[in-house]
PADOBA-692835 format. One record per residue (C-alpha): residue in three letters; x, y, z. Coordinates in steps of 0.001 Angstrom, whole numbers, plus 500000, padded with zeros to 6 digits. Example, Ala and Ser with C-alpha at 12.3 -4.5 7.8 and 13.67 -1.06 7.14 Angstrom:
// PADOBA-692835
ALA512300495500507800/SER513670498940507140/
//
This chain:
// PADOBA-692835
UNK479429626668564602/UNK481008626069561288/UNK484522624402562148/UNK482002622131564350/UNK480313621312561281/UNK483640620919559186/UNK484770618095561767/UNK481507615983562351/UNK481515615687558577/UNK485347614977558938/UNK484579612294561055/UNK481514611074559328/UNK483348610772556149/UNK486492608594557810/UNK483828606521559610/UNK482000605449556299/UNK484939605202554519/UNK486321602839557576/UNK483050600613557278/UNK483049600596553998/UNK486655599023553712/UNK485767596353556555/UNK482155595359555070/UNK483805595608551302/UNK485481592009551265/UNK483242590307553769/UNK480527590642550768/UNK482581590149548236/UNK483140586592550150/UNK480430586005550679/UNK478909586704546980/UNK481810584474545444/UNK480494581877548283/UNK477195582307547271/UNK478109582037543525/UNK480042578951543585/UNK477160576943545952/UNK474554578260543033/UNK477672577382539860/UNK478381573590541561/UNK474635572250540899/UNK474722573546537635/UNK477944572024536637/UNK477075568559537804/UNK474003568429536083/UNK475396569455532566/UNK478065567155533208/UNK475160564330533687/UNK473320565527531103/UNK476600565401528646/UNK477478561674529765/UNK473536560598528843/UNK473329562669525665/UNK476880560523524747/UNK475927557244526035/UNK472358557814523789/UNK474717558774520593/UNK476894555677521014/UNK473896553239521544/UNK472513555510518362/UNK475896555063516492/UNK476659550886517359/UNK472738550777516205/UNK473065552288513043/UNK476284550694512057/UNK474658547090513083/UNK471659547929510880/UNK474179549181507836/UNK475692545798508234/UNK472490543818508350/UNK471589545811505135/UNK474939545115503996/UNK474775541346504390/UNK471318541072502936/UNK472237543250499918/UNK474907540721499683/UNK473113537139500031/UNK470361538966497681/UNK473037539826495253/UNK474633536258495404/UNK471102534573494931/UNK470679536932492249/UNK473704535782490448/UNK472756532282491444/UNK469751532388489316/UNK470466534714486498/UNK471588532593483987/UNK475271533338482494/UNK476884533846485996/UNK479257531508487378/UNK477129529987489969/UNK474776527049488962/UNK471844527200490195/UNK471905525916494037/UNK470463522426494611/UNK469935521244498225/UNK471320524380499504/UNK474699523586497558/UNK476072526532495308/UNK478737524777493017/UNK480802527638490456/UNK481025526644486915/UNK484619526600486525/UNK485460524478489300/UNK482870522205488708/UNK484092521939484685/UNK487919521747485589/UNK487021518764488344/UNK484762517064485426/UNK487773517164483042/UNK490345516066485550/UNK488508512680486473/UNK488029512557482773/UNK491625512415482490/UNK491974510751485164/UNK489887507638483162/UNK492094507932480169/UNK495588507195481688/UNK493702504187483543/UNK492492502777480391/UNK495989503620478366/UNK497756501613481531/UNK495497499078480980/UNK496086498670476969/UNK499730499257477661/UNK499734496281480477/UNK498080494657477739/UNK500331495009474975/UNK503692493970477321/UNK501758491259478236/UNK501262490078474255/UNK505075490459473547/UNK505714488291477167/UNK503416485672476244/UNK504864485756472013/UNK508551485914472931/UNK508669483877476326/UNK509951479925476582/UNK507803477016477053/UNK508884474025478219/UNK506792471032478563/UNK507816467377479675/UNK508578464931476372/UNK506768461817476242/UNK508428459718479168/UNK509401456085478559/UNK508494453587481058/UNK510727450259481264/UNK509302447986484034/UNK509019444385482169/UNK512314441913482775/UNK513274440132479717/UNK511160436708478938/UNK513889434964481073/UNK513876437257483827/UNK509712436963483841/UNK509934432833483570/UNK512486433090486556/UNK510067435657488555/UNK507035433278487577/UNK508845429400488450/UNK511163430386491007/UNK510679432012494655/UNK507189433341495188/UNK508665435533497585/UNK511575436744495250/UNK511023440869493808/UNK510484441907490449/UNK512654444720489195/UNK512485448769490195/UNK510007450320487497/UNK512230453442485869/UNK511305456087483355/UNK513142458158481569/UNK511886461654480968/UNK513352465120479265/UNK512264468553478638/UNK511710470229475456/UNK511649474683475204/UNK508878475596472557/UNK508996479107473154/UNK511268481707471598/UNK513709482425474276/UNK515853480146476062/UNK514989479452479662/UNK517122478313482549/UNK516003475067484559/UNK515752475338488349/UNK514154472628489732/UNK512264469540488559/UNK510094467540491434/UNK509146463990489899/UNK506922460904491429/UNK505171457876490558/UNK502194455935491962/UNK500953452070490814/UNK497065453095490289/UNK494404451446488804/UNK492179453573487035/UNK491445456616488902/UNK494411459180489652/UNK494837460510493214/UNK492584463935493910/UNK496103465570494794/UNK499868465374494205/UNK501177463890497585/UNK505064463486496379/UNK505914460975499409/UNK508663459360497412/UNK509649461874495096/UNK513048462741493807/UNK514023466138493513/UNK516570467591490919/UNK518168471197492231/UNK520811473189490029/UNK520348475636486795/UNK520029474210483529/UNK520378476156480670/UNK517759475428477455/UNK518114476869474303/UNK514506477066472231/UNK513490474125470196/UNK515629471906471668/UNK515521468750474152/UNK517390468249477515/UNK519421465874478858/UNK517618463041479459/UNK516710462378483170/UNK516100459059485146/UNK513373458071487757/UNK513247454856489689/UNK510640453713491736/UNK511624453754495277/UNK510691450152495640/UNK510848446942493962/UNK507623445185492492/UNK506317441863493772/UNK505867439265491037/UNK501157439812491383/UNK502387443453490609/UNK504366442411487627/UNK501741440202486294/UNK498994442759486622/UNK500886445700484801/UNK501627443107482015/UNK498022442059482180/UNK497622446125481758/UNK494741446295485090/UNK497418448431487408/UNK499905451192485326/UNK502461453682486461/UNK501072456732487097/UNK504117459521486610/UNK503781463028487934/UNK505933466055489214/UNK506529469840488104/UNK509698471814486771/UNK509993475376487639/UNK512150477654485328/UNK513133480990484428/UNK512767483127481125/UNK514012486011479964/UNK511816488735481471/UNK512618487831485002/UNK509712485763484937/UNK509361482267487507/UNK507361479213485751/UNK506266476593486751/UNK504937473801484741/UNK502859470700486403/UNK502468467068484651/UNK500553464124485231/UNK500748460955482505/UNK499715457630482900/UNK500639455088480589/UNK497343453510478956/UNK498594450913476336/UNK500237447242477167/UNK503578448190475853/UNK503763451527478055/UNK504786453564475393/UNK501858455835474843/UNK500756458579477975/UNK497874460047478486/UNK497598463142480437/UNK495002462853483480/UNK494486464431487296/UNK492856467608485619/UNK494458470844486736/UNK495825469524490069/UNK498496467974488646/UNK498501469752484908/UNK498764473461485502/UNK501101476011484414/UNK502011478781486640/UNK503567482256486662/UNK504992485396489011/UNK507764488249488927/UNK511289486582489847/UNK512911487691492860/UNK516357487120493676/UNK517202485333496598/UNK518124488158499370/UNK520894487282502329/UNK518747487645505666/UNK518958490320508039/UNK520224488303510814/UNK523506487420508733/UNK524241490743507479/UNK524077491730510967/UNK525207489216512723/UNK526913486839510906/UNK529014488266508630/UNK531058490718511172/UNK531802487872513249/UNK533373486108510875/UNK535370488987509768/UNK536672489083513234/UNK537214485644512833/UNK538854485523509988/UNK541665487940510995/UNK542789486576514262/UNK546165484673514328/UNK545878480430514392/UNK546762478522517402/UNK549524476994516900/UNK551556474829519083/UNK555188475468519496/UNK557166472207518068/UNK558540469814519977/UNK562181469718520936/UNK564015465774520298/UNK567289467270522678/UNK565700464429524991/
//
C-alpha cells in the first residue's frame, strides 16, 4: 500500500511538471501579446501629445519672437522720435515727415556756398580777361574815303554839248584802313559796294555789284594801310552827273572788313558813308547798325574736310608714285 501511494505521488508530480512546462510558455506569450497591445495605444497617444505640445511650444516661441521684434521696433521708433525732438541731437526737427541730419544738411549748404563763390570768381576772372583783351587788341577803322566822280571842266563841257547819249566817267573811290589799337592786326577780307542815293540809304546792304579783296595784310598799330581803289560797276549818265553836281544825289559807299588780332579773335567792322558836301570831300556815317557795326568771335583755323583726308590724299599718294606713261621714241630709220 505504501508503494502504491508512492507511485501515485510520483506520477502526480511528473504530470504536474509536464503540464506546467507546457502551459507556462503559452501563458507568457499571451501575457506578452497583451502587454504589447496595452502599451501600443499608450505610446501612440504619448507621441501625439508630445507633438501637440511641441507645436504649441513653437507657436508660443514664434509669437514671443514677434512680440519682441515689435517691442524693439517701437522702442527704436520712440528713441529716434525722441532724438529728433530733443535739442542737441544729430537730427533736425521732423518737417512734413522728412528727417534731415544736421551734419549732412550743413555740409550740403557749405558745398553750395562754395559753388556760388567759384561761379562768381569765374565771372570776375572772365571780365578781367575781357578788359585786358579790349585794351590791348587791334581796332581797325576805315579812313575817310575820297570820291572822284567829276571830270575836268573841258570834259564836263564836252559831256553837255556833244552827244546827249554819251556816257560820263565811272565814279571812283579811294579808301584805306587805320589800326587805332595797341597791337598789330591781320586784314583778311574786304568787301565794298556803292550806290547812288538821294536821301535815304537802303535798309540793308545788298552788295549787288561789290568788290572783294581777299588776302592777308599785316597792319601795325597807329599806321594806315595802302590805298585801295573802288570803281563803280558802270558809267554814269550826263543826267546823273548833273544831279551829282547839284547835290541832289550822292554816292553811298558801304562795306565791311574782317581782321584778326593777336589774341585769336576774328573781328568784322562795317561802315556806311555818304558824301554830304558838293566837293565830295566830307563824309558822314549813315545807315544805322545795319551798316555800322562791330562783331567779334573766336578765330578757328580752317580744317581740311574729312573726305579729303580719307579719299583724296590717299588717291593722290598712289597716283604720285605711279610711273609716267611715256610713249616710245619713233625711229627715223625709214
